[in-house]
matplotlib code that plots the C-alpha trace (Angstrom):
import matplotlib.pyplot as plt

x = [24.9, 27.5, 31.1, 33.0, 36.8, 38.5, 41.0, 42.2, 45.6, 44.9, 46.2, 48.3, 50.3, 52.7, 53.4, 56.7, 55.9, 58.1, 55.7, 54.2, 51.1, 50.4, 47.2, 46.0, 43.6, 41.1, 39.8, 36.7, 37.6, 39.1, 35.7, 33.0, 35.4, 35.6, 31.7, 31.2, 33.9, 31.5, 29.0, 31.2, 30.3, 26.5, 25.8, 27.0, 26.0, 28.5, 32.6, 32.0, 29.4, 32.1, 34.2, 31.9, 31.3, 34.8, 35.5, 32.4, 34.0, 37.2, 36.2, 34.3, 30.8, 29.8, 29.7, 32.7, 33.2, 31.9, 28.6, 28.9, 28.1, 31.3, 33.3, 33.6, 32.3, 33.1, 35.9, 37.8, 40.4, 42.5, 44.6, 47.5, 48.1, 48.8, 46.3, 48.1, 48.3, 46.7, 44.6, 43.5, 42.5, 44.8, 42.3, 43.5, 44.9, 47.5, 49.2, 48.9, 46.5, 45.8, 46.0, 47.4, 44.7, 45.1, 42.0, 41.8, 41.9, 39.2, 39.9, 38.4, 35.1, 34.9, 35.6, 32.1, 30.5, 30.2, 34.0, 33.5, 31.8, 31.8, 33.2, 36.7, 39.5, 43.1, 45.6, 48.2, 52.1, 55.0, 56.4, 60.0, 61.2, 64.3, 61.5, 60.7, 57.7, 55.4, 54.8, 52.8, 53.8, 53.8, 50.4, 49.1, 50.7, 49.0, 45.5, 45.9, 47.0, 43.8, 41.3, 40.6, 38.5, 39.0, 36.1, 35.2, 34.7, 36.4, 38.4, 41.8, 43.6, 47.5, 48.0, 51.9, 52.2, 53.8, 51.3, 52.9, 55.4, 53.0, 53.9, 58.2, 60.3, 61.0, 56.9, 58.4, 61.4, 60.5, 58.0, 57.0, 54.8, 52.7, 54.4, 53.1, 52.8, 50.6, 48.6, 47.8, 47.0, 44.0, 43.1, 42.5, 40.3, 38.0, 39.1, 38.8, 40.4, 43.4, 45.0, 47.8, 48.6, 51.7, 53.3, 53.4, 51.4, 54.9, 58.2, 60.0, 61.2, 65.4, 64.6, 63.5, 65.7, 68.8, 67.7, 66.9, 70.5, 72.4, 70.4, 69.0, 65.6, 62.6, 60.4, 61.5, 60.1, 56.7, 55.9, 52.4, 51.7, 52.5, 50.5, 47.5, 47.8, 47.6, 44.8, 42.2, 42.5, 42.4, 44.7, 43.7, 47.4, 48.4, 45.5, 45.6, 44.1, 43.9, 45.4, 41.6, 40.3, 39.3, 42.4, 39.8, 37.0, 35.1, 33.3, 32.0, 34.6, 33.7, 36.3, 34.2, 36.7, 36.4, 34.8, 37.6, 36.8, 39.1, 41.5, 44.4, 43.6, 41.4, 41.4, 39.2, 37.9, 38.0, 36.0, 35.5, 31.5, 32.0, 29.5, 29.6, 30.5, 33.8, 37.0, 38.7, 42.4, 45.0, 47.5]
y = [89.7, 92.3, 90.9, 92.7, 92.8, 93.1, 96.4, 96.2, 94.5, 93.2, 94.9, 91.8, 92.3, 89.5, 91.5, 93.9, 97.3, 100.3, 101.1, 97.3, 96.5, 95.2, 93.4, 92.2, 89.1, 88.5, 85.1, 84.1, 82.7, 85.9, 87.6, 85.9, 86.8, 90.4, 90.8, 88.7, 91.6, 94.4, 93.5, 94.7, 98.4, 97.9, 96.3, 99.0, 102.7, 104.0, 102.6, 100.6, 98.7, 98.6, 97.3, 94.2, 93.4, 93.5, 91.2, 88.9, 88.1, 88.1, 85.3, 83.2, 84.6, 86.5, 85.7, 84.3, 81.8, 78.8, 80.7, 80.6, 77.4, 75.6, 77.9, 80.5, 84.1, 86.9, 87.7, 91.2, 92.4, 95.7, 96.7, 99.6, 101.3, 104.3, 105.9, 105.0, 101.3, 99.3, 100.5, 103.9, 108.0, 110.3, 113.6, 117.2, 117.6, 115.0, 117.6, 120.7, 122.0, 125.0, 125.4, 128.3, 130.5, 129.9, 128.2, 124.6, 121.7, 119.1, 116.1, 112.6, 113.4, 116.4, 114.9, 114.6, 111.1, 111.6, 111.6, 108.0, 106.2, 106.6, 105.6, 104.0, 104.1, 101.8, 103.6, 100.5, 101.6, 99.3, 98.3, 98.9, 101.3, 102.5, 104.6, 107.0, 108.6, 108.3, 111.1, 113.0, 111.6, 108.7, 108.8, 110.2, 107.6, 105.0, 106.9, 107.0, 103.4, 101.9, 104.0, 106.0, 109.2, 110.7, 112.7, 114.9, 113.1, 109.8, 107.7, 106.8, 103.8, 103.3, 99.8, 99.1, 95.6, 97.0, 95.1, 91.2, 93.0, 93.3, 91.8, 92.4, 94.8, 95.6, 96.6, 99.9, 100.6, 98.8, 100.9, 103.8, 107.0, 109.4, 112.4, 116.3, 117.0, 114.1, 114.3, 117.9, 117.3, 114.6, 117.0, 119.6, 117.2, 117.2, 113.8, 114.3, 110.4, 109.0, 105.8, 103.6, 99.9, 100.9, 101.9, 106.2, 108.1, 109.8, 107.5, 106.2, 108.2, 107.1, 107.8, 111.2, 112.4, 111.2, 113.5, 116.5, 115.9, 115.9, 118.9, 120.7, 121.1, 121.1, 120.7, 116.9, 116.1, 114.8, 116.6, 115.2, 115.3, 119.5, 119.9, 118.9, 122.4, 123.9, 122.0, 119.6, 116.0, 112.6, 109.3, 106.0, 104.3, 100.5, 99.3, 95.3, 93.2, 95.9, 93.4, 92.4, 95.2, 95.7, 98.9, 99.7, 100.4, 101.8, 100.1, 101.0, 102.0, 102.2, 103.4, 105.3, 105.8, 104.8, 108.0, 108.7, 112.1, 115.4, 112.1, 113.3, 109.8, 106.3, 103.0, 102.4, 98.7, 100.2, 97.8, 97.7, 96.6, 94.9, 94.0, 90.1, 90.1, 92.2, 90.7, 91.2, 92.1, 94.8, 94.9]
z = [14.7, 15.5, 15.8, 19.6, 19.4, 22.7, 22.4, 25.6, 27.1, 31.1, 33.8, 35.3, 38.9, 37.0, 33.9, 34.0, 34.5, 35.4, 38.0, 39.1, 40.0, 43.2, 44.1, 47.7, 47.6, 50.6, 49.7, 50.2, 54.1, 55.2, 53.0, 55.3, 58.7, 56.9, 56.4, 60.2, 61.3, 60.1, 62.6, 65.2, 63.9, 62.8, 66.4, 68.0, 68.6, 71.6, 71.5, 74.9, 73.4, 69.8, 72.4, 73.8, 70.0, 69.0, 71.9, 70.9, 68.3, 68.3, 70.8, 68.2, 69.1, 66.1, 62.2, 60.3, 57.9, 59.5, 58.9, 55.2, 52.8, 52.7, 54.9, 52.1, 51.8, 49.4, 47.9, 47.9, 45.5, 45.8, 43.3, 43.5, 40.3, 37.9, 36.2, 33.0, 33.4, 31.0, 28.3, 28.8, 28.3, 28.8, 29.7, 28.1, 31.6, 31.3, 29.0, 31.6, 34.0, 31.7, 27.6, 25.6, 25.9, 30.1, 30.4, 32.9, 30.6, 30.4, 33.2, 32.3, 34.4, 31.9, 28.7, 26.7, 26.1, 22.9, 22.1, 23.4, 20.8, 17.1, 13.8, 13.7, 11.4, 11.7, 10.3, 9.5, 9.4, 9.6, 13.5, 12.5, 15.1, 13.1, 11.4, 14.4, 15.3, 12.3, 9.9, 8.4, 5.2, 6.1, 7.1, 4.8, 2.2, 4.6, 4.0, 0.6, 0.2, 2.1, 0.2, 3.8, 4.5, 8.3, 9.3, 12.3, 15.5, 13.9, 16.7, 15.0, 15.8, 14.4, 14.4, 14.2, 16.3, 19.5, 21.4, 20.9, 23.6, 26.4, 29.2, 28.6, 29.3, 25.3, 25.2, 27.2, 24.6, 21.2, 19.9, 17.7, 18.4, 17.0, 15.4, 16.1, 12.7, 12.4, 15.2, 14.3, 11.4, 12.4, 15.2, 12.1, 10.7, 13.9, 15.7, 19.1, 20.1, 18.6, 19.8, 19.4, 20.1, 21.9, 25.6, 24.9, 22.1, 21.5, 20.8, 23.7, 26.7, 26.3, 22.3, 23.4, 26.4, 24.3, 21.4, 24.1, 26.3, 22.5, 21.3, 23.8, 21.6, 24.3, 21.1, 21.1, 24.5, 24.3, 21.0, 20.3, 24.2, 24.6, 21.3, 23.5, 25.4, 21.7, 20.3, 22.5, 22.5, 23.9, 23.3, 24.1, 24.9, 25.2, 22.6, 21.6, 19.0, 16.0, 13.6, 14.4, 12.2, 8.7, 7.7, 4.6, 5.9, 9.3, 12.4, 16.0, 18.6, 22.3, 24.8, 28.0, 30.8, 33.9, 36.0, 38.2, 39.5, 38.1, 37.5, 34.0, 32.8, 33.4, 32.3, 29.4, 28.5, 24.5, 21.8, 17.9, 17.2, 13.4, 11.2, 11.3, 7.3, 7.7, 6.6, 10.0, 9.5, 8.9, 7.4]

ax = plt.figure().add_subplot(projection="3d")
ax.plot(x, y, z, "-o")
ax.set_aspect("equal")
plt.show()
């Protein structure tokens, strides 16, 4: 039997987020009343009959929670959040509406499903934030030490340990991104999906902006994201539990995004599928 490892973080309204997640809960009692109120529209075909049905329901003559077992019907929840909350996939459209050739970039519903299932590779690097973005030389050293081979259509996942801060303000400032050069090399190998266990694929916002204000160099602003205007690829951000994966062999990864029509990104339940005998531990 294969072993499944959940590589996703939870979307939790109780977690600290720059853009707070809001959740509205319709409990089972109110859900039953809501179902009863729906009959107002089902049993009427004019505004007069609708008013009459609504009046009957308000007076308790229609269906409500008292008609359900234990006075409980069906619950309902509403979430208010961005497409970049929780574990998600960034589509090329997120990096820019058109590429360098002036052609429209792929939205999340344009992503080929073949990109979202394949061989996974973990590249384990230091979580020392003082080292800045993961450089090409650091990545190549890790690949050599782990005796890995990166091939076309591999799903490459960077393990830094940043997910341990999930749910805290540090999660949004204490992490490492991936350099443009390292990203470029992976894309040149035919990789279409690259992920990381931190809040963003690029370095922290404050670090990039501070560097830009000091130098005036626009290339320091979201360099890996901007590369996506030149070379097509998708990012997986806010992964978790990469320490439970092997660093010396490949495994299967499933990362199908929710089908949000023409969205710049979408939430993913990213899952690793391992052979049972695999020693699941990242360095």
